[in-house]
C-alpha positions as CSV (number, residue, x, y, z in Angstrom):
1,X,-46.6,-98.7,-99.4
2,X,-48.9,-98.5,-102.4
3,X,-49.0,-96.3,-105.4
4,X,-51.8,-94.0,-106.5
5,X,-51.9,-93.1,-110.2
6,X,-52.4,-89.3,-110.9
7,X,-53.0,-87.9,-114.4
8,X,-51.4,-84.4,-114.4
9,X,-52.7,-82.6,-117.5
10,X,-51.2,-79.2,-118.4
11,X,-48.2,-79.2,-116.0
12,X,-45.9,-77.8,-118.7
13,X,-47.1,-74.3,-117.8
14,X,-45.3,-72.2,-115.1
15,X,-47.9,-72.8,-112.3
16,X,-48.3,-76.5,-113.1
17,X,-44.6,-77.2,-113.2
18,X,-43.5,-75.2,-110.2
19,X,-46.3,-75.5,-107.7
20,X,-48.1,-78.7,-108.6
21,X,-45.4,-80.9,-110.0
22,X,-42.2,-79.7,-108.3
23,X,-43.3,-78.3,-104.9
24,X,-46.3,-80.6,-104.4
25,X,-46.3,-84.1,-106.0
26,X,-42.5,-84.4,-106.3
27,X,-42.1,-83.0,-102.8
28,X,-44.5,-85.7,-101.5
29,X,-42.6,-88.3,-103.3
30,X,-39.3,-87.0,-101.9
31,X,-40.6,-87.2,-98.4
32,X,-41.4,-90.9,-98.8
33,X,-45.1,-90.6,-99.7
34,X,-48.1,-89.7,-97.6
35,X,-48.9,-91.5,-94.4
36,X,-52.6,-92.1,-93.8
37,X,-54.6,-92.6,-90.6
38,X,-54.1,-96.3,-90.7
39,X,-50.3,-95.8,-90.9
40,X,-50.1,-97.1,-94.4
41,X,-48.1,-95.0,-96.9
42,X,-49.3,-94.0,-100.3
43,X,-46.9,-92.9,-103.0
44,X,-48.1,-90.6,-105.9
45,X,-47.4,-92.1,-109.3
46,X,-47.9,-89.2,-111.7
47,X,-48.3,-89.4,-115.5
48,X,-47.6,-86.1,-117.2
49,X,-50.0,-85.3,-120.0
50,X,-49.8,-82.6,-122.6
51,X,-49.4,-81.8,-126.3
52,X,-45.6,-81.1,-126.4
53,X,-43.7,-84.4,-126.3
54,X,-40.3,-82.7,-125.8
55,X,-41.5,-80.6,-122.8
56,X,-43.0,-83.7,-121.2
57,X,-39.8,-85.7,-121.6
58,X,-37.8,-82.8,-120.1
59,X,-40.1,-82.5,-117.1
60,X,-40.2,-86.2,-116.5
61,X,-36.3,-86.3,-116.4
62,X,-36.1,-83.2,-114.2
63,X,-38.5,-84.5,-111.6
64,X,-37.7,-88.2,-111.9
65,X,-41.2,-89.1,-113.2
66,X,-41.4,-92.4,-115.1
67,X,-44.6,-91.8,-117.0
68,X,-45.7,-89.2,-119.6
69,X,-48.1,-89.2,-122.5
70,X,-49.7,-87.1,-125.2
71,X,-52.8,-89.4,-125.3
72,X,-55.2,-88.3,-122.6
73,X,-57.8,-90.9,-123.5
74,X,-55.4,-93.8,-122.9
75,X,-54.5,-92.3,-119.5
76,X,-58.2,-92.0,-118.6
77,X,-58.7,-95.6,-119.7
78,X,-56.0,-96.9,-117.3
79,X,-57.8,-98.0,-114.1
80,X,-54.6,-97.5,-112.1
81,X,-55.0,-93.8,-112.6
82,X,-57.7,-92.8,-110.1
83,X,-57.1,-89.1,-109.9
84,X,-57.3,-86.6,-112.8
85,X,-55.6,-83.2,-112.3
86,X,-56.0,-80.3,-114.7
87,X,-53.8,-77.2,-114.9
88,X,-54.6,-76.3,-118.6
89,X,-55.8,-72.9,-119.8
90,X,-59.2,-72.2,-118.3
91,X,-61.1,-72.1,-121.5
92,X,-60.0,-75.6,-122.6
93,X,-60.4,-77.3,-119.2
94,X,-64.1,-78.2,-119.3
95,X,-64.0,-80.9,-122.1
96,X,-61.1,-82.7,-120.4
97,X,-62.9,-82.6,-117.1
98,X,-66.0,-84.0,-118.7
99,X,-64.0,-86.8,-120.1
100,X,-62.5,-87.5,-116.7
101,X,-66.0,-87.6,-115.2
102,X,-67.1,-90.1,-117.8
103,X,-64.1,-92.3,-116.9
104,X,-65.1,-92.2,-113.2
105,X,-61.9,-90.4,-112.0
106,X,-61.7,-88.3,-108.9
107,X,-60.9,-84.7,-110.1
108,X,-58.7,-81.9,-108.8
109,X,-58.4,-78.7,-110.8
110,X,-56.7,-75.3,-110.9
111,X,-58.9,-72.3,-110.6
112,X,-61.0,-70.9,-112.1
113,X,-62.8,-74.2,-112.8
114,X,-64.2,-72.9,-116.1
115,X,-64.7,-69.7,-118.0
116,X,-68.4,-69.2,-117.1
117,X,-70.6,-69.9,-114.2
118,X,-72.9,-72.1,-116.3
119,X,-69.9,-74.3,-117.2
120,X,-68.8,-74.5,-113.6
121,X,-72.3,-75.6,-112.4
122,X,-72.5,-78.1,-115.2
123,X,-69.2,-79.7,-114.1
124,X,-70.3,-79.6,-110.4
125,X,-73.6,-81.3,-111.2
126,X,-71.6,-83.9,-113.3
127,X,-69.3,-84.6,-110.4
128,X,-72.3,-85.0,-108.1
129,X,-74.0,-87.4,-110.5
130,X,-70.8,-89.4,-111.1
131,X,-70.3,-89.8,-107.3
132,X,-66.6,-88.8,-107.6
133,X,-64.5,-86.7,-105.2
134,X,-63.9,-83.3,-106.7
135,X,-61.9,-80.2,-105.7
136,X,-60.4,-77.0,-106.9
137,X,-57.2,-75.3,-105.8
138,X,-57.8,-72.5,-103.2
139,X,-54.1,-72.1,-102.2
140,X,-54.3,-68.7,-100.6
141,X,-56.1,-70.2,-97.6
142,X,-53.0,-72.2,-96.8
143,X,-50.4,-69.4,-97.0
144,X,-48.6,-68.9,-93.6
145,X,-49.7,-65.3,-93.4
146,X,-53.4,-66.1,-94.0
147,X,-53.3,-69.0,-91.5
148,X,-51.9,-66.7,-88.9
149,X,-54.7,-64.2,-89.6
150,X,-57.3,-66.9,-89.3
151,X,-55.8,-67.9,-85.9
152,X,-55.9,-64.2,-84.8
153,X,-59.6,-63.9,-85.8
154,X,-60.5,-67.1,-84.0
155,X,-59.1,-65.8,-80.7
156,X,-61.4,-62.8,-80.8
157,X,-58.5,-60.3,-80.5
158,X,-60.0,-58.1,-83.3
159,X,-63.5,-58.0,-81.8
160,X,-66.3,-57.4,-84.3
161,X,-64.7,-57.0,-87.7
162,X,-65.6,-53.8,-89.5
163,X,-63.7,-53.7,-92.8
164,X,-60.9,-55.3,-94.9
165,X,-58.6,-53.4,-97.2
166,X,-56.6,-55.4,-99.6
167,X,-53.7,-54.6,-102.0
168,X,-52.5,-57.1,-104.5
169,X,-50.2,-56.8,-107.5
170,X,-46.9,-55.7,-109.0
171,X,-45.5,-54.3,-112.2
172,X,-45.6,-56.9,-115.0
173,X,-43.1,-55.7,-117.6
174,X,-44.3,-55.2,-121.1
175,X,-41.2,-56.8,-122.8
176,X,-39.0,-57.3,-124.5
177,X,-36.4,-55.9,-122.0
178,X,-36.9,-57.1,-119.4
179,X,-39.3,-59.9,-120.7
180,X,-42.7,-60.2,-119.1
181,X,-42.9,-62.3,-116.0
182,X,-46.5,-63.5,-116.8
183,X,-47.7,-65.3,-120.0
184,X,-49.2,-63.3,-122.8
185,X,-52.5,-65.0,-122.7
186,X,-53.2,-63.4,-119.3
187,X,-53.7,-60.1,-121.3
188,X,-56.0,-61.4,-124.0
189,X,-59.7,-61.7,-123.2
190,X,-60.2,-64.1,-126.1
191,X,-57.7,-66.5,-124.5
192,X,-59.4,-66.4,-121.1
193,X,-57.2,-63.7,-119.7
194,X,-58.0,-60.8,-117.3
195,X,-57.3,-60.0,-113.7
196,X,-60.9,-60.2,-112.7
197,X,-61.3,-63.8,-113.8
198,X,-57.9,-64.6,-112.4
199,X,-58.1,-63.0,-109.0
200,X,-61.7,-62.6,-108.0
201,X,-62.1,-66.4,-107.4
202,X,-59.2,-66.0,-104.9
203,X,-60.9,-63.1,-103.2
204,X,-64.1,-65.0,-103.0
205,X,-62.8,-67.9,-101.1
206,X,-60.5,-65.8,-98.9
207,X,-63.2,-63.4,-97.9
208,X,-65.9,-66.0,-97.4
209,X,-63.8,-68.4,-95.4
210,X,-62.3,-65.8,-93.1
211,X,-65.0,-63.1,-92.8
212,X,-68.3,-64.1,-94.3
213,X,-70.2,-64.7,-97.5
214,X,-70.1,-61.9,-100.2
215,X,-73.5,-60.3,-100.8
216,X,-72.7,-57.7,-103.5
217,X,-69.9,-56.2,-105.5
218,X,-69.1,-52.9,-107.1
219,X,-66.1,-52.9,-109.5
220,X,-64.4,-50.9,-112.1
221,X,-61.4,-52.1,-114.1
222,X,-58.9,-51.0,-116.7
223,X,-56.7,-52.2,-119.5
224,X,-53.8,-50.0,-118.3
225,X,-51.1,-51.2,-120.8
226,X,-52.5,-51.3,-124.3
227,X,-49.6,-53.2,-126.0
228,X,-47.2,-55.9,-124.8
229,X,-44.6,-58.3,-126.3
230,X,-45.4,-62.0,-126.4
231,X,-43.1,-65.0,-125.9
232,X,-42.1,-65.0,-129.5
233,X,-41.0,-61.3,-129.4
234,X,-44.1,-60.1,-131.3
235,X,-46.2,-57.1,-130.2
236,X,-49.8,-57.8,-129.5
237,X,-52.9,-55.8,-128.4
238,X,-54.0,-56.3,-124.8
239,X,-57.8,-56.9,-124.8
240,X,-58.2,-58.0,-121.1
241,X,-58.3,-56.0,-117.9
242,X,-55.0,-55.8,-116.0
243,X,-56.3,-53.7,-113.0
244,X,-59.5,-54.0,-111.0
245,X,-60.7,-51.9,-108.1
246,X,-63.6,-53.5,-106.2
247,X,-65.7,-53.1,-103.1
248,X,-67.4,-56.1,-101.6
249,X,-70.3,-56.1,-99.2
250,X,-70.1,-59.1,-96.8
251,X,-72.6,-60.5,-94.4
252,X,-72.9,-58.8,-91.0
253,X,-72.2,-55.4,-92.6
254,X,-68.5,-56.0,-93.2
255,X,-67.0,-54.0,-96.1
256,X,-64.0,-55.2,-98.1
257,X,-62.1,-53.2,-100.7
258,X,-59.4,-54.9,-102.8
259,X,-57.2,-53.4,-105.5
260,X,-55.8,-55.9,-107.9
261,X,-53.2,-54.7,-110.5
262,X,-50.5,-55.9,-112.8
263,X,-49.7,-52.2,-113.4
264,X,-48.6,-51.0,-110.0
265,X,-45.2,-50.7,-108.3
266,X,-44.9,-52.2,-104.8
267,X,-44.5,-50.1,-101.7
268,X,-45.5,-52.6,-99.0
269,X,-44.0,-55.6,-97.3
270,X,-45.5,-58.3,-99.5
271,X,-47.2,-58.6,-102.9
272,X,-50.5,-59.3,-101.2
273,X,-51.5,-57.5,-98.0
274,X,-54.9,-57.6,-96.2
275,X,-55.5,-54.9,-93.5
276,X,-58.3,-55.9,-91.2
277,X,-59.9,-53.5,-88.8
278,X,-62.1,-54.6,-85.8
279,X,-63.5,-53.0,-82.7
280,X,-60.9,-54.5,-80.4
281,X,-57.9,-54.5,-82.7
282,X,-56.5,-54.6,-86.2
283,X,-54.3,-57.0,-88.3
284,X,-52.2,-56.8,-91.4
285,X,-51.5,-60.2,-93.1
286,X,-49.4,-60.9,-96.2
287,X,-48.3,-64.1,-97.9
288,X,-46.1,-65.1,-94.9
289,X,-46.3,-62.5,-92.2
290,X,-49.1,-61.2,-89.9
291,X,-49.0,-58.3,-87.5
292,X,-51.6,-57.1,-85.0
293,X,-52.3,-54.0,-83.0
294,X,-54.7,-54.6,-80.1
295,X,-57.0,-51.8,-78.8
296,X,-54.9,-51.5,-75.6
297,X,-51.8,-50.4,-77.5
298,X,-53.4,-48.4,-80.3
299,X,-51.8,-44.9,-80.3
300,X,-54.1,-41.8,-80.1
301,X,-53.5,-40.2,-83.5
302,X,-54.2,-36.4,-83.8
303,X,-54.4,-34.7,-87.1
304,X,-51.8,-31.9,-87.2
305,X,-49.9,-31.5,-90.5
306,X,-48.0,-28.4,-89.2
307,X,-45.6,-30.5,-87.1
308,X,-43.5,-33.6,-87.7
309,X,-45.4,-36.7,-86.9
310,X,-44.7,-37.7,-83.3
311,X,-45.9,-41.3,-83.6
312,X,-44.1,-44.2,-85.3
313,X,-47.2,-45.9,-86.5
314,X,-45.3,-48.9,-88.0
315,X,-43.4,-49.6,-84.8
316,X,-46.7,-50.2,-82.8
317,X,-47.5,-53.5,-84.5
318,X,-46.7,-56.9,-83.1
319,X,-45.7,-59.9,-85.3
320,X,-47.6,-63.2,-84.9
321,X,-45.1,-66.1,-84.6
322,X,-45.5,-69.3,-86.5
323,X,-47.0,-72.1,-84.3
324,X,-46.9,-74.9,-86.9
325,X,-44.4,-75.9,-89.6
326,X,-44.8,-73.6,-92.6
327,X,-45.2,-75.7,-95.8
328,X,-46.0,-74.9,-99.4
329,X,-49.7,-74.0,-99.7
330,X,-50.2,-76.1,-102.8
331,X,-48.6,-79.1,-101.2
332,X,-50.8,-78.8,-98.1
333,X,-53.9,-78.8,-100.2
334,X,-52.7,-81.7,-102.4
335,X,-52.2,-83.8,-99.3
336,X,-55.7,-82.8,-98.2
337,X,-57.2,-83.9,-101.5
338,X,-55.3,-87.2,-101.4
339,X,-56.6,-87.9,-97.9
340,X,-60.1,-86.9,-99.1
341,X,-59.9,-89.5,-101.9
342,X,-58.2,-92.3,-99.9
343,X,-59.7,-92.0,-96.4
344,X,-62.7,-89.7,-97.0
345,X,-61.2,-86.9,-95.0
346,X,-63.1,-83.6,-95.2
347,X,-62.4,-81.4,-98.3
348,X,-64.7,-78.4,-98.5
349,X,-63.1,-76.9,-101.6
350,X,-65.4,-78.5,-104.1
351,X,-66.5,-77.7,-107.7
352,X,-69.5,-75.9,-106.2
353,X,-67.3,-73.7,-104.1
354,X,-65.2,-73.0,-107.2
355,X,-68.4,-72.0,-109.0
356,X,-68.9,-69.2,-106.4
357,X,-65.5,-67.7,-107.4
358,X,-66.5,-67.5,-111.1
359,X,-69.9,-66.2,-110.0
360,X,-68.1,-63.3,-108.3
361,X,-65.9,-62.7,-111.4
362,X,-68.9,-62.5,-113.6
363,X,-70.6,-60.1,-111.2
364,X,-67.5,-58.0,-111.1
365,X,-67.3,-57.8,-114.9
366,X,-71.0,-57.0,-115.1
367,X,-70.6,-54.3,-112.4
368,X,-67.8,-52.7,-114.4
369,X,-69.7,-52.9,-117.7
370,X,-73.0,-51.5,-116.2
371,X,-71.4,-49.2,-113.7
372,X,-73.5,-50.4,-110.8
373,X,-73.6,-52.7,-107.7
374,X,-74.4,-56.3,-108.5
375,X,-75.9,-58.7,-105.9
376,X,-74.7,-62.2,-105.5
377,X,-77.5,-64.7,-104.8
378,X,-76.8,-67.9,-102.9
379,X,-75.5,-70.5,-105.3
380,X,-76.8,-74.1,-105.5
381,X,-76.3,-77.0,-107.9
382,X,-79.9,-76.6,-109.2
383,X,-79.2,-73.0,-110.4
384,X,-79.4,-72.7,-114.2
């Protein structure tokens, strides 16, 4: 067994603590490390980095991590640390990633990679020039429900795909009672908040990996809740969008419409659901479940509001069983990136792919501002 040093910057936040430290790196350590193709075992050796010494000490004790530091430069100077991971706020990520590139570290980041497309492409070109492995979290692709949907699509059961209808979101309380379940910076544009910048990168990689590249977007958005209460109990003005309603044109004529909202009450099976219609069948996938209705068992619906509905539409769907062990999506992708670094296994979720997500977010914001369709040109490292 050998150790691999991983700098984990910004894991004192909710996502960094729960998904990346607790359910990914700590989980890999608890299982005895990661076994590679040559049957050797590598053990992640994280060093937790941040500004708050007390938070770092607490996290280190909680997850049995030996190393922590408030000095990023010294961590980058240590040759035993070969991977840099960043889960900081988006708008402060780029300088740290630049420093990691200069130090020659392989880099894995939360999404979005940066606040603007130009920044993303600059980082992608920097990683290419430095010759380091690079990647960005695209966790939705590894959710059990999405994996089942991908399996269904690959079998041809849906036939030619026509459209996708997505619903995502839930009611985020304004505070103080009950307190908000998301951080206050999410609702301040000046701090990098906004549901378009947060969620459109997710929709970009989900749609393009499952159905086809996005060619254009039409979007309108709202700041539905004007005032909220922050973590200190103080009222603040919301300056970022908290709901977005978008239509995406994909290659091969596929149309996708996705509603994203932190100001909606849930009346569906899961917080995210994608309804996919095809010529030979349909599917509904959530975070964990996936149901299908093939053409052969599709009921013949007839519009007649004058009588009680004679068809139980929900009952006519069949659940797709799990065929592989269902693991945490973040952990699955962490193991993929570690294999990418250590044995050059494939890892398509690069900085350039992350830039496509920010490209879509910027196009969505422009569509909203200008009230029009916005085309998305093919993205390359040479752009800009």
